[in-house]
Backbone as CSV, one residue per row, in Angstrom:
resi,resn,N_x,N_y,N_z,CA_x,CA_y,CA_z,C_x,C_y,C_z
1,MET,-3.205,-14.396,15.844,-1.893,-14.010,15.502,-1.661,-12.572,15.642
2,THR,-0.458,-12.288,16.241,-0.197,-10.684,16.479,0.914,-10.411,15.454
3,TYR,0.521,-9.013,14.898,1.358,-8.479,13.829,2.095,-7.053,14.243
4,VAL,3.237,-6.845,13.569,3.981,-5.734,13.710,4.044,-4.956,12.648
5,LEU,3.699,-3.681,12.412,4.070,-2.912,11.409,5.464,-2.228,11.362
6,SER,5.852,-1.931,10.188,7.286,-1.262,10.049,7.195,-0.330,8.793
7,THR,7.812,0.832,8.977,7.976,1.773,7.610,9.479,1.422,7.118
8,ASP,10.219,0.608,7.609,11.719,0.101,7.324,11.775,-0.394,5.884
9,LYS,12.185,0.348,4.672,12.304,-0.315,3.499,13.172,-1.654,3.532
10,ASP,14.205,-1.355,4.430,15.188,-2.463,4.433,14.634,-3.903,5.078
11,ARG,13.514,-3.781,5.677,13.030,-4.937,6.251,11.850,-5.680,5.339
12,VAL,11.760,-5.078,4.193,10.979,-5.761,3.215,11.325,-7.024,2.736
13,ASP,10.757,-8.114,2.707,11.110,-9.338,2.008,10.930,-9.081,0.459
14,ARG,11.710,-8.868,-0.330,11.504,-8.555,-1.724,11.007,-9.776,-2.472
15,ASP,11.565,-10.875,-2.259,11.179,-11.979,-2.751,9.622,-12.294,-2.585
16,TRP,9.432,-12.258,-1.358,7.985,-12.355,-0.933,6.987,-11.343,-1.696
17,LEU,7.456,-10.023,-1.582,6.647,-8.932,-2.340,6.619,-9.082,-3.725
18,TRP,7.576,-9.530,-4.444,7.604,-9.760,-5.761,6.665,-10.928,-6.237
19,ALA,6.835,-12.191,-5.446,5.866,-13.180,-5.548,4.373,-12.946,-5.400
20,GLU,4.197,-12.168,-4.305,2.679,-11.747,-3.881,2.238,-10.801,-5.033
21,LEU,2.893,-9.539,-5.479,2.152,-8.725,-6.353,2.290,-9.397,-7.809
22,SER,3.175,-10.162,-8.089,3.064,-10.601,-9.487,2.168,-12.026,-9.727
23,ASN,1.851,-12.374,-8.493,0.985,-13.623,-8.738,-0.569,-13.565,-8.049
24,ASN,-0.727,-12.685,-7.213,-1.771,-12.595,-6.394,-2.716,-11.425,-6.404
25,VAL,-2.328,-10.569,-7.193,-3.195,-9.124,-7.314,-3.504,-8.686,-8.731
26,TYR,-4.540,-8.445,-8.889,-4.935,-8.136,-10.298,-4.414,-6.736,-10.757
27,TRP,-4.013,-5.950,-9.947,-3.140,-4.752,-10.474,-1.871,-4.486,-10.489
28,ALA,-1.292,-5.808,-10.371,0.311,-5.562,-10.598,0.875,-6.706,-11.462
29,ARG,0.081,-7.580,-11.891,0.545,-8.531,-12.534,1.555,-8.436,-13.838
30,TRP,1.175,-7.085,-14.363,1.893,-6.905,-15.625,3.398,-6.402,-15.235
31,ARG,3.558,-5.984,-14.128,4.921,-5.371,-13.591,6.041,-6.356,-13.620
32,THR,7.172,-6.028,-14.045,8.323,-7.117,-13.860,8.892,-6.795,-12.531
33,ARG,9.874,-7.710,-12.294,10.509,-7.703,-10.916,11.245,-6.209,-10.762
34,ALA,11.853,-6.036,-11.853,12.825,-4.528,-11.954,11.730,-3.502,-11.549
35,ASP,10.510,-3.440,-12.044,9.387,-2.457,-11.725,9.106,-2.421,-10.227
36,VAL,8.945,-3.566,-9.722,8.460,-3.544,-8.207,9.610,-3.043,-7.582
37,GLU,10.946,-3.625,-7.711,12.054,-3.115,-7.069,12.206,-1.630,-7.112
38,ALA,12.023,-0.907,-8.265,12.117,0.428,-8.385,11.020,1.144,-7.689
39,GLN,9.904,0.619,-7.687,8.888,1.236,-6.944,8.928,1.155,-5.421
40,LEU,9.460,0.213,-5.010,9.928,0.036,-3.699,10.935,1.058,-3.283
41,GLU,12.134,1.037,-4.053,13.110,1.928,-3.785,12.733,3.468,-3.792
42,ASN,11.808,3.922,-4.712,11.597,5.206,-4.949,10.413,5.503,-4.115
43,ALA,9.815,4.619,-3.447,8.486,4.841,-2.383,8.813,6.184,-1.544
44,TRP,8.068,6.793,-1.223,7.960,7.768,-0.383,7.938,7.239,0.957
45,ARG,7.010,6.312,1.185,6.736,5.611,2.431,6.028,4.234,2.113
46,ILE,6.767,3.357,3.131,5.995,2.059,2.866,5.688,1.606,4.303
47,VAL,4.604,0.805,4.271,4.235,0.163,5.597,4.098,-1.275,5.283
48,GLY,4.988,-2.039,5.965,5.255,-3.557,5.961,4.649,-4.171,7.139
49,ALA,3.753,-5.244,7.051,3.242,-6.001,8.125,3.946,-7.441,8.099
50,TYR,3.986,-7.670,9.672,4.990,-8.945,9.758,4.498,-9.603,11.000
51,ASP,4.456,-10.993,10.863,3.958,-11.965,11.884,5.166,-11.616,13.139
52,ALA,4.290,-11.273,14.175,5.268,-10.976,15.338,6.062,-12.314,15.944
53,GLY,5.648,-13.490,15.582,6.257,-14.760,16.074,7.552,-15.038,15.250
54,THR,7.035,-15.103,13.913,8.087,-15.579,12.994,8.784,-14.523,12.137
55,GLY,8.283,-13.194,12.070,9.011,-12.227,11.332,8.641,-12.115,9.723
56,ALA,7.706,-13.177,9.559,7.483,-13.399,8.056,6.587,-12.080,7.634
57,MET,6.668,-11.779,6.529,6.151,-10.589,6.033,4.577,-11.276,5.329
58,VAL,3.544,-10.530,5.823,2.334,-10.716,5.546,1.331,-9.641,4.982
59,GLY,2.038,-8.328,4.781,1.187,-7.226,4.170,2.107,-6.056,3.825
60,TYR,1.848,-5.465,2.945,2.599,-4.261,2.386,1.658,-3.200,1.862
61,ALA,2.256,-1.970,1.948,1.374,-0.943,1.431,2.522,0.110,1.084
62,ARG,2.404,0.942,0.092,3.380,1.838,-0.647,2.704,3.231,-0.897
63,ALA,3.224,4.305,-0.926,2.972,5.635,-1.079,4.019,6.413,-1.839
64,PHE,3.645,7.198,-2.713,4.495,8.301,-3.328,3.939,9.595,-3.248
65,SER,4.782,10.543,-3.026,4.421,11.903,-2.511,5.309,13.059,-3.012
66,ASP,4.746,14.249,-2.954,5.771,15.313,-3.122,6.446,15.638,-1.964
67,GLY,5.785,15.083,-0.840,6.470,15.428,0.575,5.909,16.673,1.296
68,VAL,5.052,17.249,0.635,4.583,18.603,1.226,2.997,18.756,1.150
69,ALA,2.394,18.304,0.137,0.938,18.369,0.192,0.004,17.354,-0.469
70,ILE,0.617,16.332,-1.056,-0.264,15.364,-1.801,0.379,14.039,-1.751
71,ALA,-0.296,12.822,-1.731,0.365,11.705,-1.605,-0.613,10.913,-2.264
72,TYR,-0.276,9.593,-2.868,-0.801,8.359,-3.382,-0.640,7.195,-2.824
73,LEU,-1.703,6.649,-2.502,-1.587,5.289,-1.993,-1.807,4.167,-2.899
74,ALA,-0.781,3.146,-2.538,-0.927,2.118,-3.698,-0.462,0.737,-3.079
75,ASP,-0.729,-0.234,-3.934,-0.292,-1.654,-3.617,-0.619,-2.113,-2.021
76,VAL,-1.870,-1.774,-1.514,-2.042,-2.125,-0.233,-2.572,-3.702,-0.377
77,TYR,-1.918,-4.469,0.238,-2.111,-6.041,0.018,-1.792,-6.585,1.514
78,VAL,-2.774,-7.632,1.775,-2.642,-8.403,3.010,-2.730,-9.900,2.396
79,HIS,-1.768,-10.633,2.721,-1.711,-12.063,2.459,-3.199,-12.959,3.126
80,GLU,-3.329,-13.693,2.149,-4.675,-14.461,2.620,-4.723,-14.899,3.818
81,SER,-3.291,-15.513,4.403,-3.330,-16.066,5.676,-3.786,-14.988,6.795
82,ALA,-3.481,-13.806,6.636,-3.671,-12.749,7.692,-4.991,-11.814,7.458
83,ARG,-5.632,-12.477,6.724,-6.843,-11.414,6.298,-7.983,-11.627,7.406
84,GLY,-8.849,-10.694,7.549,-10.055,-11.083,8.505,-9.575,-10.335,9.997
85,GLN,-8.441,-9.836,10.145,-7.936,-9.422,11.480,-7.721,-7.887,11.459
86,ALA,-8.238,-7.128,10.529,-8.185,-5.786,10.321,-6.752,-5.188,10.093
87,LEU,-5.945,-6.053,9.459,-4.589,-5.763,9.237,-4.574,-4.514,8.153
88,GLY,-5.372,-4.776,7.217,-5.248,-3.669,6.217,-5.817,-2.315,6.613
89,LYS,-6.665,-2.478,7.540,-7.084,-1.084,8.235,-5.815,-0.583,8.965
90,ALA,-5.066,-1.388,9.676,-3.987,-0.980,10.589,-2.932,-0.353,9.697
91,MET,-2.679,-0.942,8.463,-1.650,-0.422,7.377,-2.176,0.892,7.041
92,VAL,-3.371,0.904,6.412,-3.655,2.168,5.973,-3.634,3.239,7.048
93,ALA,-3.938,3.112,8.307,-4.144,3.828,9.358,-2.653,4.300,9.587
94,GLU,-1.746,3.509,9.629,-0.272,3.742,9.902,0.248,4.640,8.769
95,MET,-0.149,4.327,7.414,0.380,5.050,6.301,-0.140,6.310,6.293
96,ILE,-1.543,6.543,6.408,-2.159,7.928,6.260,-2.161,8.675,7.534
97,ASP,-2.657,8.188,8.533,-2.891,8.993,9.946,-1.874,9.093,10.732
98,ALA,-0.924,8.206,10.903,0.166,8.101,11.634,1.564,8.634,11.299
99,GLY,1.388,9.019,10.124,2.746,9.282,9.310,2.971,10.823,9.068
100,PRO,4.006,11.265,8.552,4.254,12.540,7.819,3.223,13.147,6.980
101,GLY,2.302,12.311,6.407,1.211,12.879,5.464,-0.013,12.891,6.117
102,ALA,-0.268,13.078,7.253,-1.578,12.924,8.061,-2.434,14.235,7.702
103,ASN,-1.866,15.301,7.236,-2.643,16.391,6.530,-2.593,16.460,4.981
104,PHE,-2.144,15.437,4.540,-1.967,15.691,3.032,-3.445,15.316,2.462
105,ARG,-3.502,15.805,1.176,-4.441,15.037,0.322,-4.015,13.895,-0.320
106,TRP,-4.749,12.709,0.114,-4.360,11.383,-0.356,-5.495,11.215,-1.674
107,MET,-4.761,10.313,-2.489,-5.464,9.737,-3.699,-5.165,8.074,-3.705
108,LEU,-6.139,7.601,-4.441,-5.709,6.132,-4.730,-6.806,5.593,-5.977
109,HIS,-6.297,4.671,-6.599,-7.456,4.143,-7.655,-7.653,2.683,-7.161
110,ILE,-9.018,2.472,-6.865,-9.482,0.954,-6.508,-10.766,0.324,-7.353
111,SER,-10.668,-0.878,-7.471,-12.021,-1.248,-7.866,-12.696,-2.346,-6.813
112,ASP,-12.286,-2.258,-5.661,-12.714,-2.916,-4.595,-12.439,-2.401,-3.156
113,ALA,-12.823,-2.866,-2.169,-12.426,-2.405,-0.829,-12.993,-0.964,-0.436
114,HIS,-13.781,-0.486,-1.128,-14.240,1.018,-0.893,-14.746,1.285,0.613
115,GLY,-15.146,0.379,1.257,-15.585,0.514,2.522,-14.453,0.811,3.465
116,LEU,-13.317,0.115,3.110,-12.158,0.189,3.931,-11.685,1.689,3.711
117,TYR,-11.414,2.282,2.594,-10.935,3.401,2.496,-11.961,4.603,2.801
118,ARG,-13.254,4.391,2.794,-14.144,5.299,3.277,-13.934,5.646,4.781
119,GLN,-13.546,4.696,5.453,-13.205,5.082,6.830,-12.056,6.015,7.025
120,PHE,-11.304,6.265,6.058,-10.160,7.203,6.061,-10.601,8.506,5.289
121,GLY,-11.712,8.713,5.071,-12.108,9.981,4.141,-12.055,10.003,2.876
122,PHE,-11.951,8.885,2.367,-11.754,8.643,0.787,-13.298,8.764,0.456
123,GLY,-13.564,9.456,-0.728,-14.834,9.319,-1.196,-14.502,9.469,-2.909
124,ASP,-15.847,9.794,-3.403,-15.649,9.828,-4.994,-14.989,11.107,-5.295
125,PRO,-14.098,11.113,-6.638,-13.432,12.270,-6.893,-14.404,13.253,-7.358
126,ASP,-14.079,14.644,-7.117,-14.885,15.688,-7.575,-14.682,16.120,-9.204
127,THR,-15.547,16.998,-9.445,-15.413,17.517,-10.850,-14.422,17.941,-11.284
128,ARG,-13.366,18.194,-10.544,-11.846,18.782,-10.990,-10.986,17.715,-11.337
129,TYR,-11.271,16.428,-10.904,-10.439,15.234,-11.202,-10.465,14.917,-12.759
130,LEU,-9.327,14.808,-13.325,-9.018,14.273,-14.635,-7.976,13.209,-14.548
131,GLU,-8.107,12.234,-15.340,-6.977,11.266,-15.505,-6.591,10.807,-16.817
132,ARG,-5.283,10.580,-17.111,-4.935,10.012,-18.313,-4.531,8.524,-18.102
133,PRO,-5.151,7.551,-18.594,-4.826,6.171,-18.357,-3.426,5.960,-18.878
134,GLU,-2.741,4.908,-18.197,-1.511,4.526,-18.713,-1.744,3.832,-19.971
135,VAL,-0.848,3.895,-20.960,-0.794,3.370,-22.131,0.127,2.221,-22.073
136,ARG,-0.084,0.928,-22.745,0.700,-0.176,-22.878,0.628,-0.672,-24.308
């Protein structure tokens, strides 16, 4: 299959995004539909991946940023039907290297796929890094 990447928020299939994030990823199951909608609307940048033949959405990545020096990568997801074709790598490259934040300091939190992100220069946090976990 061939895929097309787009940074157009209006092209995002919101029903697909909600279904995938609320059912198929460990990191987003607690979010409400309103949360997902707000995160999409307020995203600094998104990358959607679409089947070139049907136009169906098969991948998504989101970032938020100050627009000047720092950005956070979130919600990188590829549907199981499109995995194994380097689509996640293409989406991350589009988000980080091909966009307006190519020279930014990028951050993310993950518990898997470390090999993918190391290809883009992500490494272990240094000793200056502190985190306050979310409270539920």
